N, C-alpha and C positions, 0 to 999 in steps of 0.2 A: 503391618503398614501396607497401605494400598498405593503403590508407586506407579506414576504415569510419566511417560516421556513426551515432552512437547518439542516440536521441531519448527523452526521458522527458516524457510529458504528464501532469502531476499536477494537483492541485486548485488550487494557487495559481499555477501557470505551467508553461511548457514549457522544458525545458533540452536543449541539444544539445552534443555534443562530437565531435571528430575524433580517431580512434584510429589510430595506425600499428601494425598487428598484427604486423609483423616485429620491431620494437624493443620493443613493449609500451608505448610512450609516448603520452600524451594530448597532442596538439599544440595544441589550442585548444578553447574552450568559449564558449557564448553562451546567452542566455535571454530570455524575454518573458513578461509576466504574463497571467493570465486574470481575467475577471469572474465573481463568484459571485452567483447569483440566490437570495436567501434569502427565506423567508416563514414564516408560522405553521405549527404542527403538524409541524415538522421538514422543511419544504420546502427542498430544496437542489438547484439545477439549474445547468447551464451551456449556452451555445449552442455546438454543435460548430463553427460557423463561426469562433468565437474561437480554437479549437484550431488551425485551419488557418492563420489569420493568425499566431498565435504560433509555429507550426511553421516557417513561412517566415522570420520575423524571427530566431528562434533559430538556424536553420541558417545563414543568411547571416552572422550575428554570429560563429558558431563557425568558419566558413571564413575570415573576415577575421582572427580572432584567431590561427588556425593559419598564416595566410599562404600558403594553398594554393588552387588552383583547384578548383571543384566538379567539373571533368572528371576529377579524380584519385580521386573517390569510387567505390569498387568495389561497396560494398553498404551497406544501411541496415537498422538494427534499431530497432524501436519498442517502448517500454515505456509502459503506460498504467495509470491509476488503475483498480482493480478494481471489479467489481459494477455499474458504470454501465450504463444502457440507452439505446442510440441506435436509433431506429426510422426505417426508410427505406421509401418507396413503391416502386412498380415501376420508376420512372425513376431510382431511386437518390437521391432528394431526401429531406432530413431532414424528418420529420413534425412534430416538436415538440422543445423543449429536452431535453437528456439529464438524466435523473434520476441523481444521483451516489451513490457508496458511503455518503456521510454523510446521505443523505435517508432519514428515518424516517417519512415520510408514509404509507407503505404498511404500517404495523404491523398494522392490522386484517386486511389481506389475508394477511400473513405468518402470523398466528395461524390464519386459516382453512385455509391450506395445511398448517400444522403439525398441526392437528387431523386432517386427512385422512391425513397420514403416520403418525399415532399418536404425536404429540408428539416431543420432541427425540430420545428413544431410537429411535423408529420412523424418524425421518429419518436418524439415524446408521446404522441397520441397512440402510436402503434405498440411501442416497446416499453414505454415508461421511462426511457432514458434517451438522450440525444447522443448518437454514436460519435466518437472522436477518433482521430488518427491512431491513437494508441490502443484502441479496442481490438479484440481478436478478429472480428469479422472481416475487416479490410485486409488483414494479413492473409486470409484465405484467398481472396480475390487476387492479391499480389502474387501469391505462390502460383496460382493458376496461370497468370500472365507471364511470369518470369522463369518458372520451373515446370513447364507443362508435362514433361516426361515423369518427373518426380511426383507431380500432383496426381497422376493416374494411379500411383501406388498407394495412395492414402487409404488406410484401413481404420485408423483411430486418430481423432483430433482432440487433444487434451490441453488443459491449462497446466501450468507448472505443478501445482499441488496435486492435481489429478494424476499427472505422470508419476509423481513420487508414490502415491497410493497404488498405482498400477504396478510399479516396481516392487512394492512391499507385499502386495496380495495377488497380483495377476488379474485383478478385476478393474475394468474401465468404468468409473463412476464420476459423477460431478454433483456438488452440493449447491443449493439454490443461491447462496450468497456469492460465491465465486463465479457461478454461471451468469450472474447479473451483469458482469462486466464484459461479456463476450460480444454483445451487440446482436446476437441472434437468440435472445431469451427475453420473454415477457415478464417483467417484474410484478405485474398485477396478478396474472394467472399462474405464475411460477411454472412455466413450461417453455420448451423450445419453440421458436418461430420457424417451422419447417418450410413455409412458403418462401421466406426470405432466403433460405439456403438453396431452395430450388431455383431461385433467380440466378444464383452464381453457378449452380450445376444442375440443370434440368434432369440429368440422368439419375439423380438421387444419391450420388456417391457420398456427399457430405452428410446427408441425413442418416445414411447407413453407418457413418463413422462417429456419430454422436455417442457420448457416454450415457449411461443410465443415470437419471436424476434420483438422488436420495435426500432424505431430510437431515437436518443438522444433528439430530440426536441418534442417528443410525450408525451402525458399524459397516465398514466396507467388507471386512473379512478378517481372517487370521493371517499372520505372517507366513510367507513362503519359507520352507526350512532352510534353503541355501542363503536367503537374505538374513534370516535370524542368526545364522552362524556367522555371516560376514559382520553383522552389527554387534554380536556378542550379547544378544538379549533372548529372553524367553520365547521359544517358538510358538507358544500358545497365546502370546499377546495379541489382543484385538486391535485393529486399526480403525479409528473413528473416521467419520466423514471428512473432518478437517474443513478448510475453507481458505478464502483469500486473507492476505495479511491484515487488511483493514477490519474484516469481520472478526478475525481472531484477536486483533488488538482491542476491539470493543469489549469482547469478553474479558480479556486480560486486564482491562482497566475498570471492570464492573459497570461498563456503560451499556446496561441492558434494561434501563428504565428511562423515561423522559426526564430531562433536566440538565444532565451533564453533557459536555462535548469533549471528545477526545481529539487532541492535536498531536500529530506525530512530526517530529523534526528530524528527518533523515535526508537521504539524497534528494528526495522530493518532500513536499509538505502536504499533509492531509488533515482534514477536519471532518469529523462525522459525529452523528448523534442518533440515538434510538428513537424510532417512531413505531407505534402499534398499528398504524394504518398506512397503506400505500398512497400517501398524499404527494402525488407527483408535482414537483415544482414547475411553474411556467418558465423558470430560468434554465436555459439549456445547460449551463455549467454545473448545475446541481444534479448529481446522479442519485436517484432514489433507488439504490440497490436493496436487495433483500439482505437482512442480517443473518447471522448464523446462530441466532437465539430465538427464532420464531417470529420476528417482526421485520422491520425495514430499517435501512441505515442511510438516510440522506447524507451525501458525501460530496466534498469538493477536493480536488487534487491539483497542486501546483507542481510543475515539472522541475522547478529550480529552488533548491534550498541550500543544503550544505555543500552541494557541488559548486555553487556560486561563491559562497564564503570561503570554501576550500581553495578555489582558484585564486582568490586574492591573498589568502594565507601563503600559498605556494609562490606567488609572484613576489611577495614581500619577504619570503623566507621566515615565516612566523609559525610558532606552535599555537595551539588553541588558546592557552592562557595569555600569551603575548598579544594575540589578535584581540581578545576580549578587553585586555587592558588598554590597548591603543584605541579601540572603538569608544571606550568610555572617556578618553581624553578629549574627544571631539564633542561639540554641543549637539543637541537634538537638531536635526536638519543638516548636519555635517557642513555648516558654513555655506550652505547653498548647493553642495554637491549632491546630486540625485542619481541613483543607479536604477535602470530597468534591467534586472538581472537575468534576461531571457537567453541564457547560454544554450539551452536545449529547445529553443522555441518555447511556447507556453500553452498550457491547457486552460488555466484560470488566472488571468483573463485569457480568452480564446484567441491565441496568436501563434498558431503552429509554425509559421515561417519567420517569426520575429528573431532578431538577434539582440544581444545586450548593448546597452548604451550608457555612457556616463555623461551627464548633463550638468551645466552650470559651472564648469571648471574655469578658474582664473589662475593667474600667477600667484595669487595670495592664498587661495584655498586648496591648491593641489598638494596635500600632505598625506602621509601614510595614515595618520589618525582619521582624517576625513574619508579616505577610501574605505577603511575598515568600517566606519560608522555607516557610510552610504550603502554598502552591500548588505550589511546587517539589516538596516531599515528597509531596503528594497525588497528582500525576500520576505520579511515580516508583513510589509504592505500587501504583498500578494495573498498572504493568509488572511489579512484583515478584509481584503476584497471578497474573499470566499466566505468569511464569517458574516459579512453584511448580506450576502446572498442567502445564506442559511436563515438568518434572522428575518429577512424579508419573506421567506417561505413559511414562517410561523414556528421555527425551531426555537425552543427555550435555550438559553445559555447562561445559567446561573454560575457555573464553575467550569473551568477547563482542566481536564486531566492531561498532563503533558508527558509525552514519551519520546523516545528516540535519542540518539547520541547527543545531540545539542542540548537536550533537556537537563543534562548533568551540569551545565554551566549556569552559575547564578546570574551572569551578565545576560545570557539569552533569556532566562526566566523573567527578569525584570523588564527587559525591552518588550517581550511578548505581552506581559500583563499590562504594561502601559499603553501599547498600541491598540490592544484589544479592549482596554478599559474593563477588564474582567479578571477576577481573582483566579489563581491557578494553583495546582498542587501536582506533584509527581507521585505515581505509585512507588512502592518500595522496589518493585522489579520493573525497570523501565523497558526491558525486552518483553513488552506486553503481548506480542503476537505468539511467541513461544509459550508463554504462560497461558494465554487463552487457548491454545491448541491442547495443552495438557489438561486444562479444566474441562474442555469439551470432551476429551477422551474419557475423563472420569464421569462426566454426565452420561455419555453413551454406555459407559460400563456399569451404570446403576448405582453410583455413589451418592445419589441424592438429586434434588432439583438443581437447575442451573443457578437460580437465585441463591440457594443455600450455599452452593459451592463457591460462588463469587464472593458472598459475604465472608466465607471462611478463608479463602485463598488470596483475595485481593486486599492488600493493606496499603494505606497511604503514608508517604514519608512526610510527616508534619513539619520537618525541618526545611522542606522545600516550599512550603506554602508561601505564596507571594501575592501581596495585595497591590493593585495599581496605584500609582501616585497621581492624584487628581491633577496636579500642576503639570506633570509630565504628559499625561494623556491629553490635556488641553494644548500643550505645545506641539504635540505630534499631529494634531488634527489638520492644521493648514499644510503641513508637509505631505500628509497623506492625500489631501485634496489636490495638491500639485501633482503627485504621482498619478492620481485618477485622470487629471487633465492630459498628462503626457500619454497615458495609455489610450485615451480616446483619440488623440492625434495619430498614434500608430495604427489604431483600428481603422481610421478613416483614410489612411494613406493608400 
């Protein structure tokens, strides 16, 4: 057996799985949670040391679940939450907690950089993406302003998955797909924008701290002996380039050819599709990132999904099944109750300073069922907004591959299919980022072409195939248009 370990370090926790690349079977899985450090003004951080502890726990749990020895592991692939910033000193020690993708504390710095680039269209022309407050680049300028003494000690600036690869191998590298979300990387030329970093630091400190860029099919190196011992795996195991969670999720859902769209229902919501050319969308909300399969990955991301539905669940003291059942008791449109679920601000639509709103409440329609239906519809409308942008950019969407925790719910699946008016199906393994990381590790380990590996290792759960109900899709349309009108009013305020 050729066994590979796939790791996904996300916002809420780390997941690990063991893949037999010869048979395409996932033999075992494990996980461990992370702590989130939250504060005012969009402050969202985590301690990288927590990631390492969770990495070890999840790995040992996956090996035990698979019933295999860690000595059998041939390679490791790591997926990580995009956009985060991990700063290291010259000794490789972490300088401060990592600012995450959902941290919007650097909004002012992002606007300063956007102004320099000539606004969103200038950023698109120069980088192929329009930088947003969650991107890495504004976090650098924020650190320079708010932690000047610490800033002077920066020797390495890494993304979360880059940092985990550094911990595993001692080598500072970055892969094109994850690098696409930094805001100082050109997605057309696949190279760093050194001049933009010199704007922040003319002395060249940031350029000197850049990791080495490598291709998606390349290996970073071999495990460090002490880390191999800590994880209980083969010290000769090779570490693949890895990538961002969305890039690995695309591989883990077989989304490496045009036609399918992957939709992830997690804390945030994401939609992405494969493209074989860097066709940069004129819509600033569409990020034309590089993929980790040799192409590009046009993508949109909403900041609010299960965090918003979870807030209503907690408020009403409901478990997931009870929430879904209540939501289905209310009619489409929730009797006129509409929620703009922007608890964390929002990226798509672009409203970083927005807050959540409940609209249309009356003494007759203020019910638990309508609240559940309204928040469910509200977060799905954000994804529909993004899907419309992708379609307007020329992306085909014949089928949605649905992943993430909420994808396990038949209620969520039907609502998504109806609002998107598109059939959907879940892969057998909905933790697609960890699976994609393991597949990529097998690819870099010489187990065959990526297409052949995806065909062998990615299988669809036909029991989850969901067709849109034409009548429901038609009923959702005026509710969605009302959502669009309310969003426009917020944008114009």
